[in-house]
C-alpha positions in Angstrom: -55.4 -6.0 3.4 -58.9 -6.2 1.8 -60.1 -9.7 0.7 -61.4 -10.2 -2.7 -63.9 -13.0 -3.3 -63.3 -15.2 -6.3 -66.9 -14.7 -7.5 -68.8 -16.6 -10.2 -69.0 -14.9 -13.5 -72.0 -14.7 -15.8 -71.2 -16.4 -19.1 -70.0 -14.0 -21.8 -72.1 -14.7 -24.9 -70.8 -13.9 -28.4 -73.3 -11.1 -28.6 -71.6 -9.3 -25.8 -68.0 -9.7 -27.1 -68.2 -6.5 -29.1 -69.2 -4.4 -26.1 -66.4 -6.1 -24.1 -63.9 -5.1 -26.7 -65.1 -1.5 -26.8 -64.8 -1.3 -23.1 -61.2 -2.4 -23.3 -60.0 -0.6 -26.4 -58.3 2.0 -24.3 -56.5 -0.8 -22.5 -55.2 -2.3 -25.8 -54.0 1.1 -27.0 -52.1 1.7 -23.8 -50.1 -1.6 -23.9 -46.7 -0.5 -25.4 -43.1 -0.8 -24.4 -41.7 2.0 -22.3 -38.4 2.9 -23.9 -37.4 5.4 -21.3 -35.2 2.8 -19.6 -33.1 2.1 -22.6 -29.6 3.2 -22.0 -30.7 5.8 -19.4 -33.3 3.9 -17.4 -35.3 5.4 -14.6 -34.7 3.8 -11.2 -37.7 1.8 -10.2 -38.3 0.0 -7.0 -39.3 -3.6 -7.9 -42.8 -4.4 -6.8 -44.4 -7.6 -8.2 -47.5 -6.6 -9.4 -58.3 -10.8 -5.8 -62.7 -10.7 -7.2 -62.9 -13.4 -9.8 -65.7 -13.2 -12.2 -65.9 -16.7 -13.7 -67.6 -18.7 -16.3 -68.4 -22.4 -16.4 -66.5 -24.9 -14.3 -64.8 -27.7 -16.2 -63.3 -30.9 -14.8 -59.7 -31.8 -15.8 -59.5 -34.5 -18.3 -56.6 -36.6 -19.4 -55.1 -36.6 -22.5 -41.0 7.9 -26.2 -38.4 7.5 -27.4 -37.2 11.2 -27.0 -35.6 12.9 -30.0 -31.8 13.1 -29.7 -29.9 16.3 -30.5 -26.3 16.4 -31.4 -24.1 19.0 -29.7 -22.3 21.3 -32.1 -19.0 22.9 -31.7 -19.0 25.6 -29.0 -16.8 28.7 -29.1 -15.6 29.2 -25.5 -12.3 31.1 -25.3 -12.3 30.9 -21.5 -12.9 27.2 -21.4 -10.5 25.2 -19.3 -8.8 22.0 -20.4 -11.1 19.9 -18.0 -14.2 21.7 -19.3 -13.1 21.1 -22.9 -12.5 17.4 -22.1 -16.0 17.2 -20.6 -17.6 18.8 -23.7 -15.6 16.3 -25.9 -16.9 13.4 -23.8 -20.4 14.6 -24.1 -20.0 15.0 -27.9 -18.7 11.4 -28.2 -21.5 10.1 -26.0 -24.1 11.8 -28.1 -22.5 10.5 -31.3 -22.5 6.9 -29.9 -26.2 7.3 -29.1 -26.8 8.1 -32.8 -24.4 5.5 -34.2 -26.1 2.2 -35.0 -22.7 0.4 -35.1 -21.8 1.4 -31.6 -21.9 -1.2 -28.8 -23.5 -0.5 -25.4 -22.0 -1.1 -21.9 -24.3 0.4 -19.3 -25.2 0.1 -15.6 -27.6 2.3 -13.8 -25.4 4.3 -11.4 -28.2 4.2 -8.8 -28.5 0.5 -8.7 -26.6 -1.8 -6.4 -24.6 -4.1 -8.6 -24.9 -7.0 -6.1 -28.7 -6.8 -6.4 -28.6 -8.0 -10.1 -28.7 -11.8 -9.8 -30.5 -12.7 -13.0 -29.7 -11.8 -16.6 -31.6 -12.3 -19.9 -29.4 -12.9 -23.0 -29.8 -13.3 -26.7 -26.9 -14.6 -28.8 -28.0 -14.6 -32.4 -27.5 -13.3 -35.9 -28.9 -10.0 -37.0 -30.3 -8.9 -40.4 -27.0 -7.1 -40.9 -24.0 -8.0 -43.2 -20.5 -7.3 -42.2 -17.7 -6.1 -44.5 -17.2 -9.7 -45.6 -20.8 -10.0 -46.7 -21.6 -12.4 -43.9 -24.3 -12.1 -41.3 -23.3 -10.2 -38.2 -24.0 -11.8 -34.8 -24.8 -9.9 -31.6 -24.9 -10.6 -27.9 -27.6 -8.6 -26.1 -27.7 -8.8 -22.3 -29.9 -7.1 -19.7 -31.7 -7.7 -16.4 -35.5 -7.6 -16.1 -35.5 -3.9 -15.2 -33.0 -2.8 -17.9 -30.7 -1.5 -15.2 -27.9 -3.5 -16.9 -27.6 -3.2 -20.7 -24.8 -4.7 -22.8 -24.5 -5.3 -26.5 -21.5 -6.6 -28.6 -21.2 -7.6 -32.3 -19.4 -10.7 -33.4 -18.4 -12.2 -36.8 -20.1 -15.4 -37.6 -16.9 -17.5 -37.5 -16.4 -17.2 -33.7 -19.8 -18.3 -32.5 -19.1 -20.9 -29.8 -19.4 -21.4 -26.0 -15.9 -20.1 -25.4 -16.6 -16.8 -27.1 -19.8 -16.5 -25.1 -18.2 -17.4 -21.8 -15.4 -14.8 -22.3 -18.0 -12.2 -23.2 -20.0 -12.9 -20.0 -16.9 -12.5 -18.0 -16.0 -9.2 -19.7 -19.4 -7.8 -18.8 -18.6 -8.3 -15.1 -15.2 -6.7 -15.6 -16.5 -3.8 -17.6 -19.4 -3.0 -15.3 -18.2 -4.2 -12.0 -21.0 -6.6 -11.4 -20.8 -10.2 -10.2 -21.7 -13.1 -12.3 -25.5 -13.8 -12.1 -27.0 -16.8 -10.4 -29.3 -17.4 -13.4 -29.4 -16.6 -17.1 -32.6 -16.8 -19.1 -32.7 -17.2 -22.8 -35.5 -17.9 -25.3 -33.9 -19.5 -28.4 -33.8 -23.3 -28.3 -31.2 -23.4 -31.1 -28.7 -21.7 -28.8 -29.4 -23.9 -25.8 -26.2 -26.0 -26.2 -23.8 -23.1 -26.5 -25.5 -21.0 -23.8 -25.8 -24.0 -21.4 -22.1 -25.0 -21.9 -20.9 -21.4 -21.3 -23.1 -21.0 -18.2 -22.0 -24.4 -16.7 -18.4 -23.5 -17.0 -19.0 -20.3 -15.1 -21.3 -21.9 -12.4 -24.4 -20.1 -13.7 -27.8 -21.8 -13.9 -29.1 -21.6 -17.5 -32.9 -21.1 -17.6 -34.6 -21.7 -21.0 -37.6 -19.5 -20.9 -39.8 -17.3 -23.0 -40.4 -15.1 -19.9 -37.5 -12.8 -21.2 -40.0 -10.1 -21.7 -37.6 -7.2 -21.1 -35.2 -8.6 -23.5 -37.8 -9.3 -26.2 -39.2 -5.8 -26.0 -35.7 -4.3 -26.1 -34.9 -6.3 -29.2 -38.1 -5.0 -30.8 -37.0 -1.5 -30.0 -33.4 -2.1 -31.3 -34.8 -3.4 -34.5 -36.5 -0.1 -35.2 -33.9 2.3 -33.7 -30.6 0.5 -34.4 -30.7 -2.4 -36.8 -32.7 -0.7 -39.6 -30.3 2.2 -39.4 -27.1 0.1 -39.6 -25.3 0.5 -43.0 -25.3 -3.3 -43.4 -29.0 -3.8 -42.7 -30.7 -6.3 -45.1 -34.4 -5.4 -45.4 -36.7 -8.4 -45.6 -34.1 -10.8 -44.2 -35.8 -13.6 -42.2 -34.5 -14.5 -38.7 -31.9 -17.2 -38.9 -33.1 -18.8 -35.7 -36.9 -18.7 -35.7 -38.8 -19.5 -32.5 -40.3 -23.0 -32.1 -44.0 -23.6 -31.8 -44.2 -27.4 -31.5 -47.4 -29.5 -31.4 -48.7 -29.7 -27.8 -48.0 -32.8 -25.7 -50.0 -34.7 -23.1 -49.8 -33.0 -19.7 -47.7 -34.9 -17.1 -49.8 -36.5 -14.4 -48.4 -34.3 -11.5 -49.6 -31.1 -13.2 -53.3 -32.0 -13.3 -55.9 -30.1 -11.3 -59.4 -31.2 -10.5 -61.5 -28.3 -11.8 -60.9 -25.2 -13.9 -62.8 -22.1 -15.1 -62.4 -19.1 -17.4 -62.4 -16.1 -15.1 -61.7 -12.3 -15.1 -60.4 -10.0 -12.5 -60.4 -6.2 -12.2 -56.9 -4.9 -12.9 -56.7 -3.4 -9.3 -57.3 -6.9 -7.9 -54.7 -8.4 -10.3 -52.1 -5.9 -8.9 -53.0 -6.8 -5.3 -52.8 -10.5 -6.0 -49.4 -10.2 -7.5 -48.2 -8.1 -4.6 -49.0 -11.2 -2.4 -46.2 -13.0 -4.2 -43.8 -11.1 -1.9 -46.0 -10.5 1.2 -47.5 -14.0 1.5 -44.7 -15.9 -0.3 -47.2 -17.7 -2.6 -45.9 -19.4 -5.7 -46.0 -17.6 -9.0 -44.4 -14.9 -11.1 -45.0 -11.2 -11.8 -44.3 -8.8 -14.6 -42.7 -5.3 -14.6 -45.8 -3.4 -15.7 -44.0 -0.1 -15.7 -41.3 -1.3 -18.1 -44.0 -2.8 -20.3 -45.7 0.5 -20.4 -49.0 -1.0 -19.3 -51.5 1.6 -18.3 -54.8 0.1 -17.5 -57.8 1.4 -15.5 -58.3 -0.3 -12.2 -61.8 -1.4 -13.2 -60.7 -3.0 -16.5 -61.2 -6.8 -16.5 -58.2 -9.0 -17.1 -58.9 -12.6 -18.3 -57.4 -15.6 -16.6 -57.7 -19.3 -15.8 -58.5 -20.5 -12.3 -57.5 -24.0 -11.4 -58.8 -25.8 -8.2 -57.4 -28.9 -6.6 -57.2 -30.4 -3.1 -53.4 -30.6 -3.7 -53.1 -26.9 -4.6 -49.7 -26.3 -2.9 -47.9 -29.3 -4.5 -49.4 -28.4 -7.9 -48.3 -24.7 -7.5 -44.8 -25.8 -6.5 -44.5 -28.0 -9.6 -45.8 -25.2 -11.8 -43.3 -22.8 -10.2 -40.4 -24.6 -11.7 -41.8 -24.6 -15.3 -41.3 -21.0 -16.4 -45.0 -20.6 -17.3 -45.3 -18.3 -20.3 -48.9 -18.2 -21.5 -52.2 -20.0 -21.9 -54.2 -20.3 -25.1 -57.7 -21.5 -25.7 -57.5 -23.7 -28.8 -61.1 -23.4 -30.0 -60.7 -25.8 -32.9 -59.5 -28.6 -30.7 -61.6 -27.7 -27.6 -58.5 -27.5 -25.4 -56.3 -25.2 -23.4 -52.6 -25.0 -24.4 -50.1 -24.3 -21.7 -46.7 -22.9 -22.9 -43.7 -23.3 -20.6 -40.0 -22.9 -20.9 -38.7 -22.3 -24.5 -40.7 -24.6 -26.7 -42.7 -26.9 -24.5 -46.5 -26.9 -25.0 -49.0 -29.0 -23.1 -52.6 -29.8 -23.6 -53.5 -28.4 -20.2 -57.2 -29.3 -20.2 -59.9 -30.3 -22.6 -63.7 -29.6 -22.7 -66.7 -30.9 -24.5 -67.1 -29.0 -27.7 -70.5 -27.4 -28.1 -71.9 -23.9 -29.0 -71.8 -22.8 -25.4 -68.2 -23.9 -24.5 -66.9 -22.7 -27.9 -68.5 -19.2 -27.4 -67.0 -19.0 -23.9 -63.5 -19.9 -25.1 -63.8 -17.4 -28.0 -64.9 -14.7 -25.5 -62.0 -15.4 -23.2 -59.5 -15.2 -26.1 -61.2 -12.0 -27.3 -60.8 -10.5 -23.8 -57.2 -11.5 -23.7 -56.5 -9.8 -27.1 -58.3 -6.7 -26.0 -55.9 -6.5 -23.0 -52.9 -6.7 -25.3 -52.2 -10.3 -24.4 -52.2 -9.8 -20.6 -53.8 -12.7 -18.7 -53.1 -14.8 -15.6 -53.1 -18.3 -14.1 -54.4 -18.8 -10.5 -54.2 -22.1 -8.5 -56.6 -22.5 -5.5 -57.8 -25.1 -3.1 -61.4 -24.3 -4.3 -62.8 -22.1 -7.0 -64.9 -20.3 -4.4 -61.9 -19.7 -2.1 -60.8 -16.2 -1.1 -57.1 -16.9 -1.6 -54.7 -18.2 -4.2 -51.9 -20.7 -3.6 -50.2 -19.7 -6.8 -50.6 -16.7 -9.2 -48.8 -16.1 -12.5 -49.2 -12.9 -14.5 -48.7 -13.8 -18.1 -48.3 -11.9 -21.4 -48.7 -13.1 -24.9 -46.0 -11.4 -27.0 -45.2 -11.9 -30.7 -41.7 -13.2 -31.4 -39.1 -10.4 -31.9 -38.4 -9.4 -35.5 -34.8 -10.7 -35.3 
């Protein structure tokens, strides 16, 4: 396997940001959800997805969707009963696909049910009124590859942990899959209900915004299902908005010693993420195929490199945090680390001056040009050839529901 040197980067001045954005415009345009896996997903072998170009070192400081066509009645005098039944089933299936009130129970027939050990769920109200004029609730469940897909509507007067627990059990019964080891969810307001239901079933609840498949599917359902529902309420605001609390001081065990804004060619990012399986380093990947990310190998992806003599313990601590994203807060001259559902830390600070401000702005501009794709790398030394931990991250706006 070729080695990639984590090289020093020349500082990106404000005058060069425009050229950087032009270079990456094609990247930004190619970042879109791949809807081909919805309901009829394509089977994909899971593959988690090194050449740093870096800027200044800083010390750590405290503080297609395809058009659907309906089948029409077919005149077939010689059609057998079994053939007629098959045609009827096909008609019903097509009608269900077009019916925004229909519920979905789907498992990819080519997937091994035992291989699905983690689910992502959302249990929340929708901008839809039922026949009583009350907001309709919905349970949406999937795995990270959308091989499993399940939706079910509920009236607002049965929303509790018992209802959720029974629904989770019914998924297993309907699809013939075992209960998962973990369930991820991204709404803090539902933490009590989801945690209680999971605990009663022996499932580990994981509050995390790394529910990217679920979030993107909800975006797709908003456009293709909810807005077409007869009870849809245009302009209705989400009942359970996502939290964005003020950042807290970073725990002592999460400090590194040095850090730097860096960039990597996309080809090197893919190779580094592949090491998550081959070399068992700490970190997390993204399903780039599901996200519909099509980036040229030479395109530069922005990231943050952190160096410390205790890289392995630091990476191990970070591995249990459900790292979501990193943001350069130019106004406060700090880096904000988002983990879990609603936890935000002041990951690092730097001395505010024209040079450091321009560098932070350039890094954020590069991230935006890449559609929010970025990474966190933990190393023993910023000049090291290897990573101890590598997290591929993606800034996503909250779902519209």
